[in-house]
N, C-alpha and C positions, 0 to 999 in steps of 0.2 A: 076741586081746588087743592093744591099743595102749599099751604102757609105755615110759616115757623115764626114764633115770637123771637125777634132778633135783638131788639134794644128797646128799653124802656128808660124814661127820663125822670130824674129827681133833681130838684133845684139844690144849690148850695149858696151860702153867703161867704163862706171862708174856704177856698179850695184846699188849702193845706190842711186844715182841721178835717175836712171831709175825706181827703186822701188818707190821712192817718187812720180815721174810723174804717173806711172800706178796705184798705190794704192791710193795715197792721192789726186791727181788731177783728174784722171779719174774715181776713185771709184771702181776699180777692186779689187777683193780679191786675196790674195796670196795664192797659192795652194802648192807650194814647193819653197824651197831655198836651193839649194845644191852647195857645193864647198866652196871656201874661197877666201879672197882678191878680185882681180879683176876677177878671174877665177871662177864665179858663174853662175849657170843655174837657173834662177828664173821662175817659172810657174805662171801666173796671168790669171784671167778670170772674165767676168761679173757675179756679183751675180745672183743666180737663174739660171745659164746656165752652170751646172758642166760639160757638154760635149764639151764645146768650151773653148779653151785656147790659150794664147800666151806664147811661150817660148822666154824669153829674155836671149840670150846666147852671151857669148864672141865670137867675130868674128874670123875667120881663126885659130881655134885651132886644127882643124883636121890635123893630121900628113901628110895627102896627099896633103895639100895646099903648093904650092911652095912659095918661098920668093917673086917672081914677083907677084904671085896672092895676097899675103899678102899686098903688097905695093898697088896694084890696089884696094883692099877691102878698105884699109885705106884711099886712095885718094877719092873713091867714098863716103864713109862715111862722109868725111869732106865737100863734096859737097852736102850732103843729097840726093844722088842718088842711094843708095845701098839697103836700105830697106824701105817699106812702107806697110801701111794696110788701109783698108777701113772699117769705123765703121758706125753704123746707129743709129738714134735716132728719136722719134716722135716730140722732141721739140729742134730744132737746136739752136734757140736763147738762150735758158736757158744753154744748154751744152756749147756754145760758151762763154757766160758769166762767167760760172764757171771755164773753162779751161784757158781762158785769164787771169782771176783774180788769177789764180794759178801760174801765171808767164811764161806759155808756150810761145814759140816763135810763133807768128801769122804769118802764110804764106798768108792766104786769109780770110777776113772776110766772114760772110754768104753771099752767092751770088746765084742768080737764074742763072744757066748754060743755054746755048742756046740748050743744048741736053736734057733738060727736068728735071734735078734734081737741087735741092737747096742744097749746101753744103759749107763747110768751111774747113780750113786746118791749121795744126800746125806742128811743129817740135818737137820731143821729145829730151832728153838730149843727145843722140847719133846722132841726125840729121835725124832720120827716119821720113819720111812724114806720118802724121796721117790725113787722110781726113775722114771727118764725114758728111754723107749725112742725110738729113731729109727724114724720111719715115712716111707715114700717113696711 
């Protein structure tokens, strides 16, 4: 098989705040922005990697999601346990400095983990966990 990871989805509650975080703080390019108000689907991705994207989407808009499920999603987003993504960089300290200076909520400063990676973690405006690993 020949498969590629094309797009992953993270929820947002405030599309404008998410856009600022992913575009201005992380430096991703905006590939599309569809919808209006809080019901927007925004596709972003790293420059120079047109085949890899993150879709920032309003949570629980699927008509098949029940009210109980919507409540659960809202509760999990509030705790920061609903969505997360793992990014990578060759210069973790520089990225940490830029992202923390951009006002992101720091969850963990750069740390050498006992399982062999060095990483840090932030929360985006929707509470999603953004872990960044150093790869060399």
